[in-house]
C-alpha positions in Angstrom: 0.0 -0.1 0.1 1.4 3.4 -0.8 1.5 5.5 2.3 2.7 9.1 2.6 5.3 10.0 5.1 5.4 13.3 7.1 8.2 14.4 4.7 6.2 13.6 1.6 3.3 15.9 3.0 5.8 18.9 3.4 7.6 18.3 0.1 4.4 19.1 -2.0 6.0 17.7 -5.3 4.4 18.5 -8.6 4.6 15.1 -10.3 3.0 13.3 -13.3 3.7 9.7 -13.8 2.7 8.2 -17.3 2.5 4.5 -18.1 1.3 3.2 -21.4 -1.0 0.2 -20.7 -1.6 -0.6 -24.4 -1.2 1.1 -27.7 -3.4 4.1 -27.4 -4.4 3.7 -23.7 -2.6 5.5 -21.0 -2.7 5.7 -17.1 -1.6 8.9 -15.6 -1.1 9.7 -12.0 -0.9 13.5 -10.9 -0.1 14.8 -7.3 -3.5 16.1 -6.0 -3.6 19.9 -6.0 -1.5 19.9 -9.2 -3.9 18.7 -11.6 -4.8 21.7 -14.0 -8.5 22.8 -13.2 -9.5 22.1 -16.8 -8.7 18.5 -16.2 -10.5 18.0 -13.0 -13.6 16.6 -14.8 -11.5 13.9 -16.4 -10.1 12.5 -13.1 -11.5 9.0 -12.6 -10.5 9.0 -8.9 -8.4 10.4 -6.2 -6.5 8.2 -3.7 -3.8 8.9 -1.1 -2.9 12.3 -2.5 -2.9 11.5 -6.2 -5.4 12.0 -9.1 -5.6 9.2 -11.5 -6.6 9.5 -15.2 -7.0 6.9 -18.1 -6.7 8.6 -21.4 -6.3 7.7 -25.0 -3.1 9.1 -27.0 -4.8 12.5 -27.8 -5.9 13.1 -24.2 -2.4 12.2 -22.9 -0.8 14.6 -25.2 -3.3 17.2 -24.0 -2.5 16.7 -20.3 1.2 16.6 -21.1 0.8 20.1 -22.7 -1.0 21.4 -19.7 1.1 20.0 -16.9 4.0 22.1 -15.6 5.8 19.8 -13.2 8.1 16.8 -13.3 6.9 14.1 -15.7 8.1 10.3 -15.2 7.5 7.7 -17.8 7.4 4.2 -16.4 6.3 0.8 -17.7 3.3 -1.0 -15.9 5.9 -3.3 -14.3 7.8 -0.4 -12.8 4.6 1.2 -11.6 3.7 -2.2 -9.8 7.1 -2.7 -8.3 6.9 0.6 -6.6 3.4 -0.1 -5.5 1.8 2.7 -7.3 -0.6 1.1 -9.7 
């Protein structure tokens, strides 16, 4: 289970993790509070301080253009190893 530490709460990182689930389908995780307001209606759920979105390639590109923080591209295996999926 992904748990936030006290340091994580103080750090307030702007981060987007991008993972391609299949050709044309992407999983995105954005630190809550840093999801651009125009994207909030597209958030599928929020959990443990993160907003989760599932998008096609066009939607993913739109989100990447709007997001102004650190972007990490990971494989699904890496996401699961870190316990973030």
